C-alpha positions as CSV (number, residue, x, y, z in Angstrom):
1,M,-115.7,12.0,0.6
2,K,-115.1,8.7,-1.3
3,D,-114.0,5.6,0.4
4,G,-110.7,5.6,-1.1
5,T,-110.0,9.1,0.2
6,A,-111.1,8.2,3.7
7,K,-108.9,5.1,3.7
8,A,-106.0,7.1,2.5
9,I,-106.4,9.6,5.3
10,F,-106.7,6.8,7.8
11,W,-103.6,5.0,6.8
12,V,-101.5,8.2,6.3
13,G,-102.5,9.4,9.7
14,T,-102.0,6.1,11.3
15,L,-98.6,5.3,9.8
16,A,-97.4,8.9,10.5
17,S,-98.5,8.6,14.1
18,L,-96.8,5.2,14.4
19,G,-93.6,6.5,12.9
20,L,-93.5,9.5,15.1
21,F,-94.2,7.3,18.3
22,L,-91.3,5.0,17.3
23,V,-88.9,7.9,16.7
24,L,-89.8,9.5,20.0
25,T,-89.5,6.1,21.8
26,V,-86.0,5.5,20.4
27,D,-85.0,9.2,21.2
28,T,-86.2,8.7,24.9
29,H,-84.4,5.5,25.4
30,S,-81.2,6.9,24.0
31,Q,-81.4,9.6,26.6
32,I,-82.4,7.6,29.7
33,A,-78.8,7.4,31.0
34,T,-78.2,11.2,30.7
35,L,-81.7,12.2,31.9
36,S,-81.5,9.9,34.9
37,H,-77.7,10.7,35.7
38,A,-77.0,7.0,35.6
39,D,-73.3,8.0,36.3
40,R,-74.3,8.9,39.8
41,L,-75.7,5.4,40.5
42,D,-73.5,4.0,43.2
43,A,-73.7,1.3,45.8
44,R,-75.4,3.8,48.3
45,V,-78.2,4.6,45.8
46,V,-78.7,0.9,45.1
47,D,-78.9,0.1,48.8
48,G,-81.3,2.9,49.3
49,K,-83.6,1.6,46.5
50,R,-83.6,-1.8,48.1
51,A,-84.5,-0.3,51.5
52,F,-87.3,1.8,49.9
53,E,-88.7,-1.5,48.5
54,R,-88.1,-3.6,51.6
55,H,-90.1,-1.1,53.8
56,N,-92.9,-0.8,51.2
57,C,-92.6,3.0,51.1
58,N,-94.7,3.0,48.0
59,D,-97.8,1.7,49.9
60,C,-98.1,5.4,51.1
61,H,-96.1,7.5,49.0
62,T,-95.9,8.1,45.2
63,I,-92.4,8.3,43.5
64,L,-91.9,8.9,39.8
65,G,-95.7,8.5,39.2
66,F,-96.0,5.1,41.0
67,G,-97.5,4.3,44.5
68,G,-100.0,5.3,47.0
69,Y,-101.7,8.6,47.6
70,Y,-101.9,8.6,51.4
71,A,-98.7,10.5,52.0
72,P,-96.7,13.3,50.0
73,D,-95.1,12.5,46.7
74,L,-91.3,11.7,47.1
75,T,-90.0,12.5,43.7
76,R,-88.6,15.8,44.8
77,V,-88.7,15.3,48.5
78,W,-84.9,15.8,48.9
79,D,-85.1,19.1,47.1
80,R,-88.2,20.1,49.0
81,L,-87.1,19.3,52.5
82,G,-83.3,19.1,52.2
83,D,-81.0,16.4,53.7
84,E,-81.8,17.3,57.4
85,G,-85.6,17.4,56.8
86,V,-85.6,14.1,55.2
87,R,-83.4,12.6,57.8
88,R,-85.6,13.7,60.7
89,R,-88.7,12.2,59.1
90,L,-86.9,8.9,58.8
91,E,-85.5,8.9,62.2
92,H,-88.2,10.5,64.2
93,P,-91.5,10.3,62.3
94,D,-93.4,10.0,65.6
95,L,-92.2,13.5,66.7
96,V,-92.3,15.2,63.2
97,F,-95.9,14.1,62.5
98,A,-97.1,14.2,66.2
99,D,-99.6,17.1,65.3
100,S,-100.5,15.8,61.8
101,Y,-103.5,13.8,61.0
102,R,-101.3,11.7,58.7
103,K,-98.9,9.4,60.5
104,M,-95.6,7.7,59.5
105,P,-94.7,4.5,61.2
106,Q,-91.6,4.5,63.4
107,Q,-89.4,1.7,61.8
108,H,-86.3,2.2,63.9
109,L,-84.1,2.3,60.8
110,P,-80.4,1.8,61.3
111,A,-78.1,4.7,60.6
112,E,-76.6,3.0,57.4
113,E,-80.2,2.4,56.1
114,V,-81.1,6.0,56.7
115,D,-78.0,7.2,54.8
116,A,-78.8,4.8,52.0
117,L,-82.4,6.2,51.7
118,L,-81.1,9.7,51.6
119,G,-78.7,8.8,48.8
120,F,-81.5,7.2,46.8
121,L,-84.0,10.1,47.4
122,Q,-81.2,12.6,46.4
123,W,-80.6,10.7,43.2
124,V,-84.3,10.5,42.3
125,S,-84.6,14.3,42.9
126,G,-82.0,14.8,40.4
127,I,-83.7,13.0,37.5
128,D,-84.6,15.2,34.6
129,N,-88.3,14.1,34.3
130,G,-89.8,17.1,32.7
131,D,-90.1,19.1,35.9
132,W,-92.6,16.8,37.5
133,P,-94.4,17.0,39.8
134,P,-95.5,20.6,39.2
135,Q,-96.2,21.4,42.8
136,D,-92.4,20.9,43.5
137,S,-91.1,22.7,40.4
138,A,-88.0,24.7,41.2
139,R,-89.0,27.1,38.4
140,R,-92.3,27.8,40.1
141,W,-90.6,28.8,43.4
142,T,-87.9,30.7,41.6
143,R,-90.3,32.8,39.7
144,S,-92.5,33.7,42.6
145,T,-89.5,34.3,45.0
146,E,-87.7,36.5,42.6
147,R,-90.8,38.7,42.2
148,L,-90.7,39.4,45.9
149,L,-86.9,39.9,46.2
150,A,-86.6,42.0,43.0
151,G,-88.5,45.0,44.4
152,A,-86.9,48.4,44.6
153,V,-86.9,48.0,48.5
154,M,-86.4,44.7,50.2
155,S,-88.9,44.0,52.9
156,P,-87.5,43.8,56.4
157,G,-88.2,40.0,56.7
158,A,-86.2,39.4,53.4
159,A,-83.4,41.6,54.6
160,L,-83.3,39.6,57.9
161,V,-83.2,36.3,56.0
162,M,-80.2,37.5,54.2
163,Q,-78.6,39.0,57.2
164,E,-78.9,35.9,59.3
165,N,-77.6,33.7,56.6
166,C,-80.6,31.5,56.3
167,T,-79.6,30.5,52.8
168,D,-76.5,28.7,54.2
169,C,-79.1,25.9,55.0
170,H,-82.3,26.7,53.2
171,R,-83.0,27.4,49.5
172,V,-85.0,30.5,48.5
173,G,-85.8,31.0,44.8
174,D,-82.6,29.8,43.1
175,R,-80.3,30.7,46.0
176,G,-79.1,28.7,49.0
177,E,-78.4,25.1,50.1
178,S,-80.6,22.1,50.5
179,I,-79.6,21.2,54.1
180,G,-83.0,22.2,55.5
181,P,-86.4,22.6,53.9
182,R,-86.9,25.2,51.1
183,L,-88.3,28.4,52.7
184,E,-91.2,28.6,50.2
185,W,-92.3,25.1,51.3
186,I,-92.2,26.1,54.9
187,G,-94.3,29.2,54.2
188,A,-96.9,27.2,52.2
189,R,-97.5,24.9,55.3
190,R,-96.9,26.9,58.4
191,N,-98.5,30.1,59.7
192,V,-96.8,33.2,60.9
193,D,-97.2,32.6,64.6
194,W,-95.8,29.0,64.4
195,I,-92.8,30.3,62.5
196,A,-92.1,33.2,64.8
197,Q,-92.3,30.9,67.8
198,Y,-90.2,28.2,66.2
199,L,-87.4,30.7,65.7
200,V,-87.2,31.2,69.5
201,D,-86.2,27.7,70.3
202,P,-86.6,25.0,67.5
203,Q,-86.1,22.2,69.9
204,V,-89.4,22.9,71.6
205,Q,-91.4,22.2,68.4
206,S,-88.9,19.8,66.7
207,P,-86.8,17.9,69.2
208,G,-83.5,16.8,67.8
209,T,-83.4,19.3,64.9
210,S,-80.1,20.9,63.9
211,M,-81.9,24.2,63.3
212,S,-80.2,27.1,65.2
213,E,-82.2,29.2,67.6
214,Y,-82.7,32.9,67.0
215,A,-83.6,34.1,70.4
216,H,-81.2,37.0,69.9
217,L,-83.6,38.5,67.5
218,D,-86.4,40.6,69.1
219,P,-90.0,39.6,68.7
220,G,-90.6,42.1,65.9
221,Q,-87.7,40.7,63.8
222,R,-88.9,37.2,64.2
223,Q,-92.3,38.3,63.3
224,A,-91.0,40.0,60.1
225,I,-89.1,36.9,59.1
226,A,-92.2,34.8,59.7
227,E,-94.4,37.1,57.6
228,F,-91.8,37.0,54.8
229,V,-91.5,33.2,54.8
230,V,-95.3,32.9,54.7
231,S,-95.5,35.5,51.8
232,L,-93.2,33.2,49.8
233,G,-95.7,30.3,50.2
234,D,-98.6,32.5,49.3
235,E,-96.9,33.7,46.1
236,G,-96.0,30.2,45.2
237,R,-99.7,29.1,45.2
238,R,-100.7,31.8,42.7
């Protein structure tokens, strides 16, 4: 290859790459307001962001790719845990993480600050950032859950979840509400015995939780629900 040809390839490749980079940069900046849902930025979200910075939450948690790696990522924490799950961790971290090797400090946050942080984390969860991080991808959970729910015969546990209206508070696949944690997330982090026992009286394991008790179900039914929830977590890890 002659020197002139090599230089031409170099300059054409460099300038083409630079042009593409500039076009993509301009395109990204033109969409920031839409992708971040800037129209949802209100005083509550702003106050929550300030509280997040004031308490140095990034020292332990990552959010939008920035922060420490000691504690879980918070980019999609509101989607993952729901409003009540996040609130309990902010108000009673000493109880929620009593049995965890990772601890969260009890900062005795006032009610208005907790509410502001919830608003900020809910807003962040809604940012369209290319479905990141992948472990919290809603599509990941939806695909795996729908495979289990789309069978010709619904499992007893799945039927009980629908019968007891669990989706009024919990999301499963693309169904339900985000008041409590997503069922797949619970199944990925808890075992069958823990879930079955939790259903008897949630206050025993999570004092202060708004979760209803299901003592009216017999042990076999609670076991079936627990096995189904754990199967959701197992499926989502594949």
